C-alpha positions, 0 to 999 in steps of 0.5 A: 500500500505504501508503494502504491501511494508513493507511486501515485505521488511521484506519477502526479508530480512528474506529470503535472497534476494541477488544480486547474483541471489538467491545464499544465500551461497557460500562455500570457500575452498582453493585448498590445504585445507584438506577435512578431514571432511564434512564442508567448510573452510568458507561460504560467505552469502551476505557480511559476511564470516563465517570461521570454527574453526581452530586449531594450526596444522602447517606443516605436520599436526603437533600440536606444544606444548603449548597454545602460539605456538598453538595460533600463528599457529591457527591465521596464519592458520586463516590468510591463510583462510582469504587470500583465501577469499580475506580478511585480519585480519582487515576485521574480526568483531567477533571471538570465542576462545575455550580453553581447560583450561581457565587458558590459557586465558592470554597467548592466549590473549597476542598472539591474541593481537599481531595478531589483533593490531588495532581495534580488533574484538568483541570476546568471549572466553570460556573453553571447555572439549576437542578440536580435535586432542588434541588441546588446542585452537581453533578460529573461526571468522566472517568477513565482505567482502568489 
């Protein structure tokens, strides 16, 4: 009997039993999101929300000059996506930052620290060969829903 219960628990955990009648993922796309590519702005699964990477495009899809301005705008774009998911920066538990030039780490890190001022999320930062639209920084994250 104990083995049957343990098997049922492991099976339910592994195959994503949900209180939402079997729904394992729920796409989140703000109404004004530009659907330029085949992906969702975010996807909720259980209590976790996985956000697609954002770059620093601002008004009129313009990418500002420099890593500092792009990091600020990327984080504001992330804030807008969090708001659409009814979350805040305080709900973010993990970020991954992609930089075209690892020498931009200090600039990105300063701006990032101004955004996540208290109990910042876990983070990885790495250099990549290139990013979409000529961006210098891209940020993706995972948040925990309340």
